[in-house]
Backbone bond lengths (Angstrom), bond angles and torsions (degrees), N, CA, C in turn:
res aa  C-N    CA-C-N  psi(-1)  N-CA   C-N-CA  omega(-1)  CA-C   N-CA-C  phi
1 M - - - 1.453 - - 1.529 109.86 -
2 N 1.302 116.84 139.05 1.453 124.11 -177.81 1.526 110.16 -75.42
3 K 1.382 116.97 138.04 1.464 120.17 179.72 1.526 111.53 -64.78
4 K 1.330 115.68 -37.04 1.470 120.09 -179.85 1.526 110.62 -63.86
5 A 1.306 116.82 -43.48 1.469 121.23 177.95 1.515 110.06 -65.15
6 D 1.350 116.71 -35.08 1.462 121.26 178.71 1.526 111.22 -64.11
7 K 1.343 116.79 -43.31 1.467 120.69 178.83 1.521 111.15 -64.01
8 T 1.321 116.27 -39.96 1.455 120.85 179.74 1.520 110.78 -65.88
9 A 1.326 116.71 -38.43 1.462 120.49 -178.92 1.521 111.33 -67.07
10 N 1.330 117.59 -34.15 1.464 121.34 -179.03 1.525 113.27 -84.02
11 K 1.303 116.73 -9.93 1.463 120.41 -177.92 1.532 109.20 -72.65
12 P 1.341 117.97 124.32 1.459 119.77 -178.17 1.530 111.21 -72.08
13 E 1.331 114.41 153.86 1.465 120.57 174.98 1.523 108.55 -63.76
14 P 1.344 118.01 141.45 1.461 118.69 178.23 1.526 110.39 -66.62
15 T 1.326 114.78 138.92 1.460 119.50 176.96 1.527 108.69 -75.95
16 L 1.323 115.46 168.57 1.465 118.84 178.02 1.523 111.13 -59.10
17 L 1.326 116.15 -32.01 1.456 119.47 -178.83 1.523 111.50 -66.27
18 H 1.324 117.22 -35.87 1.464 120.82 -176.58 1.521 113.35 -103.02
19 H 1.297 117.28 -6.96 1.462 121.82 -179.77 1.530 109.35 -68.67
20 P 1.338 119.61 135.02 1.470 120.43 -178.44 1.531 113.06 -59.18
21 D 1.322 116.38 -26.90 1.464 119.63 176.27 1.524 110.80 -101.88
22 G 1.315 117.14 14.54 1.465 121.60 -173.54 1.521 114.17 -67.60
23 W 1.309 113.82 167.36 1.463 120.77 -176.40 1.514 111.22 -65.47
24 F 1.337 118.21 -30.34 1.461 119.70 -177.13 1.516 110.90 -60.55
25 H 1.327 115.98 -47.65 1.460 118.68 179.96 1.524 110.63 -71.24
26 R 1.318 115.89 -46.91 1.468 120.62 -174.70 1.523 112.07 -64.39
27 I 1.307 116.83 -48.58 1.461 118.98 -174.16 1.518 111.06 -90.51
28 F 1.323 116.42 -59.35 1.450 118.77 -170.65 1.520 113.26 -69.15
29 I 1.315 117.46 -57.28 1.461 119.80 -174.94 1.523 111.15 -67.07
30 S 1.324 117.42 -50.50 1.462 119.83 -177.42 1.523 112.39 -62.20
31 E 1.321 116.14 -46.76 1.461 118.77 -178.54 1.521 111.66 -72.45
32 A 1.325 117.44 -31.49 1.457 119.73 176.37 1.529 110.03 -65.50
33 I 1.325 116.31 -42.25 1.462 119.93 178.41 1.526 110.43 -63.90
34 L 1.326 116.76 -46.24 1.464 119.92 177.82 1.531 110.51 -58.97
35 S 1.321 116.87 -44.22 1.462 120.85 -179.65 1.524 111.25 -62.80
36 I 1.332 116.82 -44.31 1.468 120.56 179.48 1.527 110.49 -63.07
37 L 1.329 117.30 -44.08 1.467 119.77 179.35 1.523 111.21 -64.08
38 L 1.333 116.97 -40.23 1.466 120.01 177.61 1.523 110.71 -63.37
39 I 1.329 116.70 -43.50 1.469 119.99 179.15 1.522 110.11 -63.86
40 L 1.333 117.32 -44.06 1.466 119.84 178.13 1.530 111.50 -62.07
41 C 1.333 116.77 -39.53 1.468 119.51 176.41 1.523 110.70 -64.50
42 F 1.311 115.65 -41.53 1.460 120.97 178.36 1.531 110.15 -60.14
43 V 1.333 116.84 -45.93 1.466 121.64 177.37 1.529 109.52 -62.99
44 G 1.337 117.19 -44.22 1.460 120.86 179.91 1.515 113.05 -62.69
45 I 1.327 115.82 -39.01 1.457 120.06 179.16 1.523 110.00 -66.75
46 A 1.333 116.78 -43.88 1.466 120.39 177.69 1.529 110.50 -63.79
47 Y 1.329 116.53 -43.56 1.453 121.51 179.54 1.528 110.84 -63.36
48 T 1.328 116.69 -42.44 1.455 121.42 177.78 1.516 110.94 -62.65
49 D 1.329 116.57 -37.80 1.457 120.65 178.53 1.528 111.21 -63.69
50 V 1.334 116.49 -34.87 1.465 120.80 -176.87 1.532 111.60 -81.93
51 V 1.334 117.86 -47.24 1.469 119.98 -172.70 1.517 114.11 -106.00
52 G 1.319 118.36 -6.06 1.459 120.96 177.24 1.514 112.73 66.35
53 A 1.322 115.78 -128.53 1.464 121.83 -174.17 1.526 112.92 -66.71
54 L 1.318 117.48 -17.85 1.458 119.45 177.49 1.531 112.25 -66.80
55 S 1.302 116.45 -10.89 1.472 120.08 -179.99 1.525 112.45 -78.35
56 I 1.315 118.02 3.27 1.459 120.53 -176.38 1.530 112.04 -57.64
57 N 1.334 117.20 -38.83 1.467 119.17 -179.76 1.524 111.35 -64.41
58 F 1.322 116.44 -36.91 1.458 119.46 176.24 1.523 110.48 -59.20
59 W 1.333 116.15 -48.26 1.468 120.10 -178.31 1.518 111.73 -68.82
60 L 1.340 118.38 -31.83 1.466 120.18 175.34 1.525 110.96 -64.92
61 W 1.318 117.01 -37.10 1.464 120.27 177.37 1.527 111.63 -73.42
62 M 1.325 116.42 -26.23 1.469 119.51 179.71 1.534 111.38 -69.85
63 I 1.314 118.02 -28.23 1.468 120.98 -176.67 1.529 111.16 -60.63
64 P 1.346 120.32 -51.21 1.467 118.06 176.88 1.529 113.06 -65.84
65 V 1.328 117.02 -30.54 1.471 119.67 176.89 1.529 109.58 -62.94
66 F 1.324 117.18 -44.97 1.459 121.26 177.99 1.530 110.92 -63.71
67 A 1.335 116.91 -40.24 1.464 120.30 179.98 1.524 111.22 -63.31
68 V 1.326 116.76 -45.46 1.471 120.71 178.75 1.526 110.08 -64.02
69 A 1.333 117.19 -41.50 1.465 120.84 178.46 1.528 110.75 -60.74
70 A 1.314 116.74 -41.70 1.469 120.58 178.78 1.524 110.74 -62.20
71 I 1.316 116.62 -43.01 1.464 120.27 179.78 1.525 110.83 -65.48
72 I 1.318 117.43 -42.51 1.464 120.94 178.64 1.525 110.84 -61.92
73 L 1.341 116.71 -43.69 1.453 119.93 -178.35 1.528 112.31 -64.26
74 E 1.315 117.15 -29.81 1.463 120.31 -178.47 1.523 113.53 -94.92
75 W 1.320 117.63 -5.41 1.458 120.72 -174.50 1.526 112.48 -59.82
76 S 1.323 117.64 -38.62 1.469 119.43 -178.85 1.525 110.88 -65.19
77 R 1.327 117.62 -33.90 1.465 120.22 176.20 1.528 110.28 -66.57
78 Y 1.325 117.42 -34.95 1.458 121.12 176.49 1.531 110.06 -66.88
79 I 1.329 116.68 -44.95 1.463 121.75 -179.55 1.534 110.15 -59.95
80 K 1.321 117.19 -40.39 1.473 121.47 179.79 1.525 111.99 -75.24
81 G 1.330 117.77 -11.76 1.459 120.82 -179.45 1.514 113.91 87.65
82 D 1.332 117.44 12.06 1.465 120.52 -179.59 1.534 112.33 -74.45
83 I 1.335 117.26 -26.92 1.462 120.75 -179.95 1.524 109.01 -131.94
84 D 1.322 115.11 156.70 1.456 121.85 175.68 1.523 107.97 -85.70
85 G 1.324 116.33 117.42 1.457 121.51 -175.14 1.524 113.63 -59.25
86 F 1.336 116.81 -43.60 1.464 120.20 -178.58 1.517 111.28 -60.15
87 H 1.328 116.63 -48.42 1.463 119.83 -178.48 1.521 111.39 -67.43
88 F 1.319 117.39 -37.04 1.459 119.88 179.03 1.528 110.94 -65.69
89 I 1.338 117.55 -47.10 1.469 121.08 179.87 1.525 109.57 -62.04
90 R 1.334 116.99 -44.09 1.466 120.42 178.52 1.524 110.54 -60.31
91 Q 1.321 116.22 -43.66 1.468 121.50 178.88 1.530 110.62 -60.02
92 Q 1.324 117.26 -44.45 1.461 120.96 -179.49 1.530 111.02 -66.21
93 I 1.318 116.66 -43.03 1.472 120.10 179.58 1.524 110.33 -61.81
94 L 1.324 117.46 -46.54 1.465 120.26 178.98 1.528 111.34 -63.47
95 H 1.317 116.76 -44.35 1.467 121.43 -178.13 1.532 110.37 -59.80
96 W 1.325 117.29 -54.17 1.458 120.26 -173.98 1.531 112.27 -76.48
97 T 1.326 118.45 -24.68 1.474 120.27 172.42 1.519 109.79 -66.88
98 A 1.323 116.99 -40.66 1.471 120.86 176.87 1.525 110.83 -62.10
99 V 1.325 116.34 -39.87 1.473 120.00 177.94 1.531 109.52 -64.69
100 F 1.321 117.20 -43.24 1.467 121.52 179.13 1.530 110.23 -59.23
101 I 1.327 116.37 -44.92 1.470 120.73 179.34 1.526 110.30 -63.83
102 A 1.323 117.74 -41.54 1.467 120.93 178.46 1.527 111.24 -60.65
103 V 1.333 116.59 -41.94 1.463 120.11 179.11 1.527 110.04 -66.14
104 K 1.318 117.76 -40.54 1.469 120.66 177.19 1.530 111.24 -63.24
105 V 1.334 117.66 -39.19 1.470 121.38 177.11 1.525 110.18 -62.75
106 I 1.317 116.94 -40.93 1.475 120.30 177.16 1.518 109.59 -59.85
107 F 1.327 117.45 -42.48 1.452 121.18 179.39 1.533 111.21 -65.03
108 I 1.333 117.30 -39.41 1.467 120.81 177.08 1.526 110.38 -62.73
109 L 1.334 117.13 -43.93 1.472 120.87 177.28 1.524 111.31 -60.77
110 L 1.318 116.25 -36.96 1.471 120.10 176.91 1.530 110.23 -64.72
111 Q 1.328 116.75 -45.98 1.466 120.67 -179.25 1.531 111.81 -64.35
112 L 1.326 117.05 -32.76 1.467 120.51 179.20 1.524 112.59 -79.85
113 G 1.319 116.58 -6.01 1.462 120.61 -179.64 1.514 113.90 81.20
114 R 1.317 117.53 10.69 1.471 121.58 -179.38 1.524 112.32 -85.09
115 L 1.318 116.27 -14.83 1.460 121.70 179.73 1.525 107.48 -126.32
116 P 1.330 117.62 125.25 1.471 119.06 -178.51 1.535 111.76 -65.77
117 N 1.308 115.44 147.24 1.460 122.66 -177.12 1.524 112.24 -57.18
118 N 1.340 117.01 -43.48 1.462 119.29 -175.78 1.531 112.71 -72.82
119 A 1.308 118.25 -19.01 1.471 120.91 179.84 1.531 112.33 -91.66
120 T 1.318 117.00 -18.55 1.461 120.93 -174.81 1.526 112.22 -59.91
121 A 1.322 116.56 -44.24 1.466 119.85 -178.69 1.524 110.68 -61.49
122 F 1.327 116.75 -40.23 1.469 119.86 179.69 1.529 111.60 -67.19
123 V 1.325 115.91 -38.88 1.468 119.47 177.80 1.528 109.87 -64.83
124 L 1.340 116.99 -42.80 1.463 120.85 177.18 1.533 111.10 -58.37
125 M 1.316 115.63 -45.32 1.465 119.92 -178.87 1.522 111.34 -65.72
126 M 1.329 117.80 -37.06 1.465 119.60 178.66 1.526 111.71 -70.08
127 V 1.340 117.15 -35.48 1.472 119.84 175.26 1.530 109.55 -62.31
128 M 1.330 116.96 -44.50 1.465 120.17 177.90 1.526 110.98 -64.15
129 S 1.328 115.89 -39.82 1.468 119.97 179.50 1.523 110.70 -61.65
130 L 1.316 116.43 -50.34 1.459 120.53 -178.25 1.524 111.51 -63.91
131 S 1.323 116.84 -45.02 1.469 119.25 -178.28 1.523 111.24 -65.86
132 T 1.322 117.20 -37.15 1.462 120.37 178.34 1.522 110.43 -68.16
133 F 1.329 116.61 -42.38 1.464 120.57 178.63 1.527 110.51 -62.85
134 L 1.333 116.74 -44.89 1.467 120.08 179.19 1.527 111.54 -63.88
135 A 1.331 116.81 -38.06 1.466 119.26 175.60 1.521 110.37 -62.88
136 G 1.332 116.13 -34.56 1.463 120.93 179.38 1.515 113.41 -64.45
137 I 1.318 117.02 -24.51 1.465 119.91 179.18 1.527 110.62 -62.35
138 Y 1.336 117.23 -38.44 1.463 118.32 179.39 1.512 113.89 -107.16
139 I 1.335 118.18 -5.77 1.471 120.11 176.34 1.523 110.98 -98.02
140 G 1.316 117.02 -49.38 1.464 119.23 -178.31 1.512 112.42 151.03
141 W 1.311 114.35 177.46 1.462 122.01 -170.60 1.527 112.95 -63.28
142 R 1.318 119.01 -27.01 1.465 120.40 -177.30 1.529 111.41 -62.22
143 F 1.315 116.25 -43.35 1.462 119.37 179.05 1.523 111.09 -73.02
144 L 1.318 117.87 -31.53 1.474 120.11 173.88 1.524 110.05 -60.26
145 V 1.325 116.30 -48.71 1.469 121.60 179.94 1.523 110.26 -61.51
146 L 1.317 116.75 -43.47 1.459 120.64 179.69 1.524 111.78 -62.47
147 G 1.329 117.33 -41.90 1.464 120.83 177.05 1.514 112.21 -62.25
148 V 1.332 116.33 -42.17 1.472 120.44 177.08 1.523 110.31 -64.81
149 F 1.336 117.08 -40.90 1.467 120.79 178.46 1.525 111.24 -59.20
150 I 1.319 117.16 -46.53 1.470 120.13 -179.74 1.527 110.33 -63.09
151 A 1.332 117.48 -39.93 1.476 120.69 179.00 1.525 110.81 -64.39
152 I 1.327 117.22 -46.04 1.474 120.55 179.41 1.522 109.82 -63.59
153 A 1.334 117.29 -41.75 1.461 120.44 178.70 1.524 111.41 -62.42
154 T 1.319 116.86 -36.47 1.464 120.66 177.91 1.521 110.79 -64.60
155 I 1.328 116.34 -44.47 1.472 119.79 178.93 1.521 110.79 -63.98
156 I 1.331 116.17 -44.53 1.466 119.50 178.74 1.522 110.29 -62.08
157 A 1.338 116.39 -41.65 1.462 120.19 179.75 1.520 111.61 -62.21
158 A 1.311 116.65 -34.35 1.463 120.21 179.64 1.529 111.57 -68.90
159 Y 1.322 117.33 -29.67 1.464 121.28 -177.37 1.523 114.13 -94.15
160 L 1.300 116.82 -34.11 1.463 119.67 -171.87 1.521 111.81 -117.01
161 E 1.305 115.22 144.40 1.455 120.44 176.74 1.532 110.98 -81.16
162 T 1.310 117.21 -38.62 1.468 121.25 -177.50 1.524 110.94 -107.01
163 Y 1.314 116.58 42.08 1.455 122.04 -173.98 1.520 114.11 -67.95
164 V 1.318 118.18 -23.41 1.456 121.40 -172.56 1.528 111.24 -55.68
165 W 1.308 117.14 -39.77 1.474 120.02 -176.86 1.521 111.33 -71.30
166 I 1.304 117.30 -23.32 1.462 120.08 176.86 1.528 110.06 -72.47
167 L 1.325 116.84 -29.56 1.462 120.57 -176.78 1.525 113.57 -75.60
168 I 1.323 117.57 -20.13 1.462 119.94 -178.60 1.528 111.74 -56.69
169 P 1.362 119.44 -50.04 1.469 117.90 177.72 1.528 112.97 -62.29
170 V 1.328 116.91 -32.67 1.467 120.15 178.88 1.532 109.80 -64.49
171 V 1.328 116.61 -45.47 1.468 120.94 178.95 1.528 110.08 -62.30
172 I 1.326 116.49 -45.18 1.470 120.53 179.39 1.519 110.28 -60.11
173 F 1.327 117.10 -43.33 1.466 121.04 179.96 1.522 111.36 -62.75
174 I 1.331 117.45 -45.32 1.465 121.07 -178.16 1.529 110.34 -64.34
175 V 1.336 116.94 -44.38 1.464 119.97 178.71 1.529 110.62 -63.49
176 A 1.345 116.59 -43.33 1.466 120.46 179.19 1.526 110.94 -61.78
177 M 1.334 117.17 -41.31 1.465 120.12 178.46 1.532 110.70 -64.53
178 G 1.318 116.50 -39.24 1.466 120.09 177.56 1.520 111.61 -62.63
179 I 1.329 116.56 -43.39 1.468 120.63 178.01 1.515 110.16 -64.67
180 Y 1.335 117.16 -42.38 1.466 120.91 179.29 1.534 110.70 -61.96
181 M 1.344 117.08 -45.81 1.464 120.39 179.64 1.533 110.61 -62.92
182 G 1.328 116.27 -41.57 1.459 120.28 177.34 1.523 111.75 -63.83
183 W 1.323 116.99 -39.95 1.462 120.92 178.69 1.527 110.78 -63.71
184 R 1.337 116.65 -40.24 1.472 119.90 177.20 1.525 110.61 -62.39
185 E 1.328 116.58 -42.23 1.462 120.11 177.87 1.524 110.28 -62.85
186 F 1.335 116.35 -41.23 1.464 121.31 179.37 1.523 110.80 -61.59
187 K 1.328 116.83 -45.04 1.469 120.55 -179.34 1.532 110.59 -62.49
188 S 1.336 117.17 -45.38 1.468 118.96 -179.02 1.530 110.79 -67.72
189 L 1.330 117.63 -36.77 1.462 120.76 177.42 1.517 110.72 -67.34
190 S 1.324 117.52 -41.44 1.464 121.23 178.27 1.519 110.40 -60.98
191 A 1.324 116.19 -42.08 1.465 120.30 179.99 1.534 110.26 -64.49
192 R 1.337 117.26 -38.56 1.473 120.26 179.49 1.521 111.67 -69.25
193 I 1.331 117.33 -38.89 1.463 120.50 -178.18 1.526 110.66 -71.77
194 V 1.329 116.83 -39.58 1.463 121.08 -179.62 1.519 110.70 -67.30
195 S 1.338 116.45 -39.56 1.482 118.20 -176.31 1.497 113.37 -84.20
């Protein structure tokens, strides 16, 4: 008997916790990241509503947070060999660097007086919305939903003064849907592993 075959035979099956398609990654990590990004967007939207264009630093810090979140969400696909890590990382760096430059250009236009102070926050939020939605096209539905959420929040913010409280049920609904979708994936994966 071959030693290599012997080691393979004694190797235990990966548990759901360590399985690349396991519930831990699908439900906990993915939904936790989505929840954190939604909460940060919610805080950013409220902060932008209060301080206006002064919120630019918040949104500049959000760009690397979104980039890291995108990489974490796709890491399991890289581990499984579904995507090329080098090209994915390069794509993320280029994408979020372009967003960073766009936000800096908006700030320059504000400083030059070419963009009104009260509109700057909305333009920043729409840039984040579009970039997040576009990232969702090649990352997955979570970023698509987040991009739509930021866009809807921007529109609501433009119409309502006390819009923040209206967004709470929207955030709860999106997080609940993410948990539900993750739970469905977990159930189907559990059924496949057991059978």
